C-alpha positions as CSV (number, residue, x, y, z in Angstrom):
1,M,29.3,-92.4,11.5
2,S,30.2,-90.1,9.0
3,N,27.5,-88.4,7.0
4,T,29.5,-88.5,3.6
5,L,27.6,-91.5,1.3
6,E,29.6,-94.1,-0.9
7,R,29.6,-94.2,-4.2
8,K,27.3,-96.6,-5.7
9,D,26.8,-97.1,-9.1
10,G,24.6,-99.9,-10.4
11,W,20.7,-98.9,-9.6
12,K,18.6,-102.1,-8.9
13,P,14.8,-101.8,-10.7
14,S,13.4,-101.4,-7.1
15,E,15.2,-98.7,-6.6
16,D,14.5,-97.1,-10.3
17,K,11.0,-98.0,-8.9
18,L,10.6,-96.4,-5.9
19,L,12.6,-92.7,-6.9
20,A,9.8,-92.9,-9.8
21,N,7.1,-92.9,-7.3
22,V,8.6,-90.4,-5.2
23,I,9.0,-88.1,-7.4
24,I,5.6,-88.3,-9.2
25,E,3.8,-88.4,-5.9
26,H,5.5,-85.1,-5.5
27,V,4.6,-83.4,-8.5
28,R,1.4,-84.9,-8.1
29,Q,0.8,-83.4,-4.6
30,G,2.5,-79.8,-6.0
31,S,6.0,-80.1,-4.6
32,T,9.3,-79.9,-6.8
33,Q,11.2,-82.0,-8.4
34,L,14.0,-81.0,-6.5
35,K,12.7,-82.3,-2.9
36,A,11.5,-85.5,-4.4
37,F,15.1,-85.6,-5.1
38,E,16.1,-85.2,-1.4
39,E,13.7,-87.9,0.1
40,A,14.5,-90.1,-2.4
41,A,18.0,-89.4,-1.4
42,E,17.1,-90.3,1.8
43,H,15.5,-93.5,1.1
44,L,18.3,-94.9,-1.7
45,N,21.2,-93.7,0.7
46,R,22.4,-91.6,-2.4
47,T,22.9,-88.2,-2.9
48,A,19.8,-85.9,-4.1
49,A,22.0,-85.3,-7.1
50,A,22.6,-89.0,-8.2
51,C,19.2,-89.2,-7.7
52,G,18.1,-86.0,-10.1
53,F,20.8,-87.6,-12.8
54,R,19.1,-91.0,-12.9
55,W,15.5,-89.7,-13.4
56,N,16.6,-87.2,-15.9
57,S,18.9,-89.3,-17.8
58,E,16.7,-92.7,-17.4
59,I,13.6,-93.1,-15.6
60,R,11.9,-90.5,-16.6
61,K,11.5,-91.5,-20.7
62,Q,9.6,-94.7,-18.7
63,Y,7.3,-92.6,-16.7
64,E,6.2,-90.2,-18.8
65,H,2.6,-91.3,-18.5
66,E,2.8,-91.5,-14.8
67,L,3.9,-87.7,-14.8
68,K,1.6,-86.0,-17.5
69,N,-0.7,-87.4,-15.1
70,A,0.3,-86.7,-12.1
71,K,0.8,-83.0,-13.5
72,L,-2.8,-83.2,-14.8
73,Y,-3.4,-84.1,-11.1
74,R,-2.1,-81.0,-9.6
75,S,-3.3,-78.8,-12.2
76,S,-6.8,-79.7,-11.7
77,R,-6.3,-79.7,-8.1
78,K,-5.1,-75.7,-8.3
79,I,-8.2,-75.1,-10.2
80,H,-10.6,-76.5,-7.8
81,N,-8.6,-74.9,-4.7
82,K,-9.3,-71.2,-6.6
83,K,-13.1,-71.9,-5.9
84,Q,-13.0,-72.7,-2.2
85,V,-14.9,-69.8,-1.3
86,H,-18.7,-68.3,-2.1
87,V,-20.8,-65.7,-1.2
88,V,-24.0,-67.6,0.3
89,G,-25.8,-64.2,1.1
90,V,-25.8,-61.1,2.5
91,K,-28.0,-59.6,5.4
92,N,-27.5,-56.2,7.2
93,N,-25.4,-55.4,4.1
94,E,-22.9,-57.8,5.7
95,T,-21.6,-60.1,3.2
96,H,-21.1,-63.9,4.8
97,E,-18.6,-66.0,3.0
98,F,-18.4,-70.1,3.8
99,P,-16.4,-73.0,2.5
100,A,-17.9,-74.4,-0.8
101,V,-19.3,-77.6,-0.8
102,K,-17.2,-79.5,-3.6
103,P,-19.1,-82.9,-4.5
104,L,-17.4,-82.2,-7.7
105,D,-14.1,-81.5,-6.6
106,S,-14.3,-85.1,-4.8
107,L,-15.3,-86.9,-7.5
108,M,-12.6,-85.2,-10.0
109,D,-10.2,-86.9,-7.7
110,Q,-11.2,-90.3,-7.7
111,L,-11.6,-89.9,-11.3
112,L,-8.2,-89.3,-11.9
113,R,-7.0,-91.6,-9.4
114,F,-9.0,-93.9,-11.1
115,K,-7.9,-93.0,-14.9
116,M,-4.1,-93.5,-13.2
117,T,-4.5,-96.6,-12.2
118,V,-6.4,-98.1,-14.8
119,E,-3.4,-96.4,-17.0
120,N,-1.0,-98.5,-14.8
121,M,-3.0,-101.6,-14.9
122,E,-3.2,-101.2,-18.7
123,K,1.0,-100.5,-18.7
124,Q,1.3,-103.4,-16.5
125,I,-1.0,-105.9,-18.8
126,R,1.1,-105.2,-21.6
127,E,4.4,-105.5,-19.9
128,L,3.3,-109.1,-18.6
129,T,1.9,-110.0,-22.0
130,N,5.6,-109.2,-24.3
131,E,7.0,-111.2,-21.0
132,V,4.5,-113.9,-21.8
133,R,5.3,-113.9,-25.3
134,E,8.6,-113.9,-24.5
135,K,8.3,-117.3,-22.2
136,N,6.3,-118.8,-25.0
137,S,8.8,-118.3,-27.5
138,I,11.5,-119.7,-25.3
139,I,9.4,-122.5,-24.0
140,E,8.9,-123.4,-28.4
141,S,12.5,-123.0,-28.8
142,L,13.4,-125.2,-26.2
143,T,10.6,-127.8,-27.4
144,N,12.3,-127.6,-31.2
145,Q,15.7,-128.1,-29.8
146,I,14.5,-131.3,-27.8
147,E,12.5,-132.7,-31.1
148,K,15.8,-132.3,-33.3
149,G,17.7,-133.9,-30.6
150,K,15.8,-137.3,-30.6
151,T,16.9,-139.9,-32.3
152,P,14.5,-142.2,-34.3
153,Q,14.0,-145.0,-32.2
154,E,13.2,-142.6,-29.2
155,K,10.6,-140.6,-31.3
156,M,9.1,-144.1,-31.9
157,T,9.1,-144.8,-28.8
158,E,7.0,-142.0,-27.5
159,D,5.1,-142.5,-30.0
160,Y,4.1,-146.0,-29.2
161,K,3.5,-144.9,-25.5
162,N,1.3,-142.1,-27.0
163,L,-1.0,-144.7,-29.2
164,I,-0.8,-147.4,-25.6
165,Q,-2.6,-144.5,-24.0
166,I,-4.6,-143.4,-26.2
167,I,-6.1,-147.3,-26.2
168,N,-6.2,-147.3,-22.4
169,R,-8.5,-144.6,-22.8
170,A,-10.4,-146.0,-25.5
171,R,-10.8,-148.9,-23.4
172,E,-12.0,-147.3,-20.4
173,L,-14.5,-145.2,-21.9
174,G,-15.7,-148.5,-23.4
175,L,-15.3,-147.8,-26.9
176,M,-12.5,-151.0,-27.5
177,D,-15.7,-153.1,-26.9
178,R,-17.2,-151.6,-30.1
179,I,-14.5,-152.1,-32.4
180,S,-14.4,-155.5,-31.7
């Protein structure tokens, strides 16, 4: 088997999402985008250059918010990692250093992850809401087309069926006895 990759022109949405997730995770962990392109290339059976081009020309714009959060997370980790060691005390002219207890660092990490999760959910809700609006518009349009296509006879038959249903429900509820 040869090590050359066959040219692929089209990108599927699932490939775009995988590419974005790999890059954002690399950025979040302090790695480089080049390493992310290489990893994504392995998963997608594409070249790192193709992944880099796709990211920079198309996908990055769609994931600006997630990328910003990943960079924020990375920078907050760098700041907190610089504060890992502190002096506990001096005894017999000797200084003793111990790793700092970082409950706030852990809390910050959790809050940042929570914030990113909430923002991703909000984005998904907006996307799904737009999709529902589009589908409702299509349904309304099709319903109008169906209504316009009915003959007067079909409309009257439908109205008659609806009237019969109303009368039958009234009988079931015992309302017809009161009317007579």
